N, C-alpha and C positions, 0 to 999 in steps of 0.2 A: 504494500499499499504506500501511496505518496506520503511524504511528511505531513502530518496533521496540521491544519490551521491552529495556531496558539490560542485563539479566542475560543474555539470549539473545545479544545482540550481543557482549558480552564473551566468552561461550563461543565464538562464531565467530572472534573475533580470536585466542583461544588455539587453536582448532581448525586455523586456517590455518597457524600456526607449527608446531604439533605434527604436522599432516598432512604437511607437506613433509618433516619429520624422519623420520616413520615410513616414508613411501614410499622415502626414500633408504636407510635402515638395512635395511629388508626386501628392497628391491630389489638392493642391491649384491652379495650372494652369487651372483646369477644373471647379473651384468654381464659377459658374454664375447662379446657380439655375436651369439650363435647363436640359433637357434629353440629353444624348450624342447620337449623330447620329453615324451611323454605320462607316462613315469615320472617326469621332473623336475617336471612339473605336480603329480603326486600327492605328490611330496616337498614342494612349496610348500604345498599344501593342509594336510598334516599339520603342517608347520612353524607356520603360522598357528594351527592348532588348538591346538597345544601352547603357543605363546606367549600365546595368550588364555586358556588354561586355568588350573588351580591354580597358584600361584607355585612356581617351582623355581629351583635355583641354576644359572646358566649365564653364560658370559662375556657381557658386554654387547655388543650389535651396534654396531659403530663407524659413524659417519657418514662420508660422503666429502666431496669438495671442494664438492658442491652445498650441503650444509648449513653447511660452513665459511664459504662466502661469503655464504650467506643470513644466518647469525648476524652476521658482521662488518657487513653492510649494516644490519641491524635495530639493532645496538648503536650504530652511528654515528648513525642517524636519532634514536634515543632520547636520546643524550647531546648531540648538537649541536641537537636540536629543529627542525632544518632540514636540507635537503640541502647537505652540504659535500662536494663531489666529491673534493677533495684528501684529505680525511679518510677517506672511503670507500676510495680507492685505497691510502692509507697502511695501512689495516686489512687489505685484501686481501693486500698484499705481506707485511706482518708475520706474518700468519696462515700464508701459504705458507711463509715461512723457518723459522717455529717448527715447523710439522709438514708437511714436504714430501711425506710418503707418503700423502696423502689421495686420491690419484688424479687429480691435476691433469693436464689435457692439455698436450702440449708447446708448443702455440701460446700458451696462457695463461702458461706458465712463461717462455717467451721475453719476453712483455710485462712480466711481473713483474721479470725481470733488468734490462730496459732501463729501467723505472721506478725501480728501486733505483739503477741506474747514473747516471741523470740527477737523483737526489734528489727526484723528484716535481716538478721545475720545469716539465715538459712532460707533461701527463697523456694527451694524445691521440695524439701522433705514434707512439709504440710499437705501438699497436693498428692504426693506419692503415697501417703498414708491412707488416703480415701479408699473406700470400698475394699477393705481388707488387703490394702496393699496393691490392688489392681489399678487404681487411679480411675478418674471419671471419664466416661466416653459420652457425656452429654454434649449439648451444643452451645454451651456457655463460652467456648473458646471461639467457635466459628462466628458467633453473633457480633463479635467486637473487631474483627480483623480487617474490615474495609480500609481503614487509614494505612495499613501496611501496604496494601496493593498500590495506594497512591504514592507513598513514601518510597517504594521500590519500583516505581514506573519503569525505570531503565534497566532493572536488573531482576529477572525471574528467580535466579538461583538464590540471590540475597533475600527475596521475598520468602522462599521456602524456609530458609534458615531462621528468618526473623519471626515468622508465624510460629515455628516450632518453639522457639525460646519464650515467646510471649504467652502462648497457650499453656506451656508447662507450669505457669505461676498457679493455675488452678486446675488444669486437666492434664494428667500424665499418661493416661491410656492411649495407645497408638491410634485407636479408632476415633477418639476425640480429637487428637492432633491431626490426624489425617483429614477429618471433616473440616477443620479450620483451614487446612492448606487448600482443599477443594474449593471452599467458599472464596478464599483470596484469590484463586487462580481464575475463578469465573468472573469476579470483578475485574482482575487484571485483563483478561481477554476482552471483556466489554469496553474497557478503557481504550484498548488499541485498535478498536473497529470504528469506522466511519458510519455514524448513524444516518448519513444521507444516502448511503447505499444499502440495498436490501440485505438483511442478515442471512447468511447461509446457515440454517439452524443445525443441519447434519454435521458440517464442518466444525461448528462450535462444540458439539458433543464429542466428535472424534478427537478433537485437540485436547479436551479434558480427559478422555479415556487414555490417550498417550501419556498425559502428564501423571495421571494416577497409576498407570502401569508402572512407571519408574518409581513413584513413591511407595507403592505397595509391594514391591519386589521382595521385601524381607519380612513377609507376614508369618512365615512358618513358625510353628511353635506358640502361637498365640491362642491356640485352641478354638479358633473361629470355625464356624460350620462352612463358610466360603473363604478360601485363601485370600481373594482380592475383593473385599466386600463393596468398595466404592465403584470398582470397575464393573462389578455385577449390577449394581444399582443404576449406573449410567447406561448400561445395556438395556435394562428394563425401561428407563426414561426414553432411550431412543425409540424402542418399539412403541411405547404409548404415544409419542409425538408423531409417529409416522401413520397412526390410525387416523383416517380421514374424517372430515365432518366437523360441524361446529359444536357437536355435543360436548359437554365438559367432562363427562365420564368421572365425576367427583368420587364416587364410591370406589371405582377401580383404582384411581390415583392414590387415594388414601390407603386402600388395601395393599397396593404393590409398593408404593414408594414410602408411605407413612406421613404422619403429621405430629410426631411425638417430640419430646425434648432430647431424644438420643440424636446425636449428630448424623448418624447413618440413615435415620429415618426422618430427617428435616432438611439437611443441606441439598441433597439431590432433588427434594421436592421444590425448594426455593428456585433452583435452576430451571426445573420444569416449568414452574409458574411464569418465569420471565420469558421462556421460549415459546410456550404455548400461546401467550398473550400477543404474539407477533400477529395473530389472526383473531377475528371476532370470536367471542365465547357467549353461547346462549346464557341469558339471564344477567349478563353484565353489559349494561347499556352506557357506553362511552366510546368516543372515537380516539381517545387518548391511550396509547399503549402502555405508558408508565402507569397510569391509574389502573388500567385493565389488569396489569400484572399484580399489583399490590392488592386490588380488590379480590382477585381470584385467589390469591394466597390465603388471605383472611377467610374467604368463603369456604375453604377446605377444613376449617375448624382445627381442634387441637391446639398446638402451641403458636397461636395466632400472631402474637406480638414478635416473637423471634423469627418465624418464617416469614412474616410480613416485612420485617426489618431486613432480613437477608435478601429477600427478593427485590426490596426497594433499592438496595445497595447496588445490586447487579444491573437493574433496570436504569437507575440513576447514572451509573457509570457509562452505560451505552447512550442514552438519549440526551444526557445533560440536563442542566436545570431548566431549560426551556419548556420541557414537557411536564414540569412540576408546577401545579397551579399556585400562583402567588396567594390567592385567597385562602387556599388550603393551608399554606405555610403560616399565615397569620394566626392560625389556630393551634400550631404545634409549639410547644414550649422550646425556647432556646434556638429557634430556627436561624436567627441572624448569627449567633455564636457558631453554629454549625457550618454556615455559609463561609464565614471568615476562616474557620480552620481548613475548609476546602482550599481557599485561596493561598493560605500560608503553606500548606503541603505542596500545592502547585509550584510556588516560588522556590521551595527547597528542592523539589524533584526534577523540575523541567528548566534546564539552562536556557535562558532567553536568547 
């Protein structure tokens, strides 16, 4: 591809940060683990219509732990101008203790308490001790990595290494770490594609399969039923995408890809939602493909704020901030701060 126009690239950096925020804020009211009824899906449709419509006074939609940790990570990268894992961990812990009611999972809270207890002298052991020494394979690593895809815009190998180190602060199971790498890789691919050209969906998936093939080479001995679980999930994703028609196949998608807090059953789902929303989806009335992706992700139920946030980051990285409604952003907490962080990461990562 020809060198991308810098104003478009800046928009994509902003779009990544804002997309993650929008998916989190709009998804969190539906985050109760349940499937969405047809009535609730209608409420979701009307809610988006209203938020994107003429400005109105309403309480700002608050972000959850997903955006709190994304913000802390981005801020650390911007201020340190490099990865400083101790600084990232310190910010995570400080942010949690300042605002503990953001919806943090108990596992992560335990890690933060231990980190505070050891005064951050040992960053890795608290997370390693989780789940009888297995470490967590939840999506708490994946949900916060989008700033790393921006920071490592020029260097994919550095991205993999950085994601690994940041994820290990709270998630040390290889499946949790690999999920974070896959999410960052999807954002990275979206950043490097020109949204003015039609997206080749199959190429997008095949490139991710190639990347995960390399990452998952050393899975032997983990006791997994599938030796390369993300590669398998991406294969399922590919076959679901190639099924023709506008039908949303919601039940099939949830059954085969998942919508839970496990990274393996949520990261591929977020990627699917972004790719599926390239075309119209029955029951989702909007011409805007960014909104369609996020609304579809939330409509699948389950861990709606995190899957919404991961989908929003990938879609925002592809479309840029132009496709994210300004009126909708007015209703999302801290949207201006997230936009500014997108700009600062751009200035760090892209030599003018």
